[in-house]
C-alpha positions in Angstrom: -21.2 -56.0 -73.7 -22.0 -55.0 -70.4 -25.1 -52.9 -70.9 -27.9 -54.4 -69.0 -26.0 -56.0 -66.5 -29.1 -56.8 -64.5 -30.7 -59.2 -67.4 -27.5 -60.4 -68.6 -25.7 -61.1 -65.0 -25.3 -64.6 -65.8 -23.6 -64.5 -69.6 -21.6 -61.9 -68.3 -20.4 -63.4 -65.2 -19.8 -66.8 -67.6 -17.8 -64.6 -69.8 -15.6 -63.0 -66.9 -15.0 -66.6 -65.3 -13.9 -68.1 -68.6 -11.2 -65.1 -68.9 -10.3 -65.6 -65.6 -9.8 -69.7 -66.0 -7.7 -68.7 -69.3 -5.5 -66.4 -67.6 -5.2 -68.9 -64.5 -4.2 -71.7 -66.9 -1.7 -69.4 -69.2 -0.2 -68.5 -65.8 0.3 -72.0 -65.0 2.1 -73.2 -68.3 4.1 -69.7 -68.5 5.0 -69.7 -64.5 7.1 -72.9 -65.5 8.8 -71.9 -68.5 9.2 -68.0 -68.5 12.0 -66.0 -66.4 10.0 -64.3 -63.1 10.5 -60.8 -64.7 9.0 -61.8 -68.5 6.4 -64.0 -66.8 5.1 -61.1 -64.9 5.4 -58.7 -67.9 3.4 -60.9 -70.1 0.7 -61.9 -67.6 0.1 -58.4 -66.4 -0.1 -57.6 -69.9 -2.7 -60.0 -70.6 -4.7 -58.6 -67.7 -4.4 -54.9 -68.5 -5.7 -55.5 -71.5 -8.6 -57.0 -70.6 -9.0 -54.6 -67.9 -8.6 -51.7 -70.2 -11.5 -53.2 -72.6 -13.9 -53.7 -69.8 -12.9 -50.0 -68.7 -14.0 -49.0 -72.3 -17.3 -50.9 -72.3 -18.3 -49.6 -68.9 -17.1 -45.7 -70.2 -19.6 -46.2 -73.1 -23.0 -47.2 -70.8 -25.3 -44.2 -71.0 -27.2 -45.3 -68.0 -26.1 -47.5 -65.3 -29.0 -47.7 -62.7 -28.1 -48.5 -58.8 -29.1 -52.5 -58.9 -26.9 -52.6 -62.5 -24.1 -50.4 -60.5 -24.1 -52.9 -57.9 -24.0 -56.0 -60.1 -21.0 -54.6 -62.2 -19.3 -53.8 -58.9 -19.8 -57.8 -58.2 -19.0 -58.8 -61.5 -15.7 -56.5 -61.4 -14.7 -57.7 -58.1 -14.9 -61.1 -59.4 -12.3 -60.7 -62.0 -10.1 -58.5 -59.6 -10.1 -61.4 -56.9 -9.5 -64.0 -59.5 -6.5 -62.3 -61.1 -5.4 -60.7 -58.2 -4.2 -64.3 -56.9 -1.6 -64.0 -59.6 0.5 -61.6 -58.0 1.9 -60.8 -54.6 0.3 -56.9 -53.4 2.8 -54.8 -54.8 3.2 -56.7 -58.1 -0.1 -55.9 -59.1 0.3 -52.2 -59.9 3.6 -52.7 -60.9 2.8 -55.4 -63.6 -1.1 -54.4 -64.6 -0.6 -51.1 -66.0 -4.9 -50.8 -65.7 -4.8 -52.7 -62.4 -5.9 -49.4 -60.3 -7.6 -47.9 -63.1 -9.9 -50.7 -63.0 -10.0 -50.8 -59.5 -11.2 -47.6 -59.1 -14.0 -48.0 -61.1 -15.2 -51.0 -59.5 -15.8 -48.8 -56.5 -17.2 -45.9 -58.4 -19.9 -48.3 -59.5 -20.8 -48.6 -55.7 -19.9 -45.2 -54.3 -22.3 -42.2 -53.5 -22.3 -39.5 -55.5 -20.7 -37.3 -52.7 -18.2 -39.3 -52.5 -17.1 -39.7 -56.1 -16.8 -35.6 -56.0 -15.1 -36.1 -52.6 -12.5 -38.6 -54.4 -12.1 -36.1 -57.4 -11.3 -33.1 -55.2 -8.7 -35.0 -53.2 -7.1 -36.1 -56.5 -7.8 -39.5 -55.6 -9.0 -40.0 -59.6 -7.2 -38.0 -61.7 -4.2 -40.3 -62.3 -6.3 -42.5 -63.5 -9.4 -40.7 -65.1 -9.8 -37.4 -67.1 -12.5 -35.0 -65.8 -14.6 -35.7 -68.7 -14.6 -39.5 -68.0 -15.7 -38.9 -64.3 -18.4 -36.3 -65.7 -19.4 -39.3 -67.6 -19.6 -41.6 -64.8 -21.7 -39.4 -62.7 -24.2 -39.0 -65.8 -24.6 -42.3 -66.2 -24.6 -43.8 -62.6 -26.8 -40.7 -60.7 -30.1 -39.4 -61.4 -30.5 -35.8 -63.2 -31.0 -33.8 -60.2 -29.6 -30.5 -59.2 -26.9 -32.3 -57.0 -25.8 -33.9 -60.1 -25.7 -31.1 -61.9 -23.6 -29.2 -59.1 -21.3 -32.3 -58.5 -20.6 -32.0 -62.5 -19.9 -28.8 -62.2 -17.0 -29.4 -59.5 -15.4 -31.8 -61.8 -12.7 -29.8 -63.6 
């Protein structure tokens, strides 16, 4: 799992790099034999499944320290960058259903509390996250303070 990312960084990174290698390998094989539309739908569905599983794992974490958040941000960036090479920019969100959700989670892991609330209030997160998920992320990422309580109260 992704718990204790600071301790398990190397093994998590190896696993994510292996996932990326397998997706790249499949991409090379499938690109030559499948029509473009089917290729993009297929590889997009696989990437989306990977992204969705990782999002679920992160959302299950109860406590994400600042250092761990930065490590997870870095690890998720690694996977976004490597899988992003399989698509043109516009195609990513067309074929990988979980792309934006995964990308937003990556960004949230390295964002300040006020920025999270600001993004929620500007409706930048509602398409990808429910209010209870954002409240959970806030609880996991930030210390139990009055500022955190006030922020959680704003997420409706």
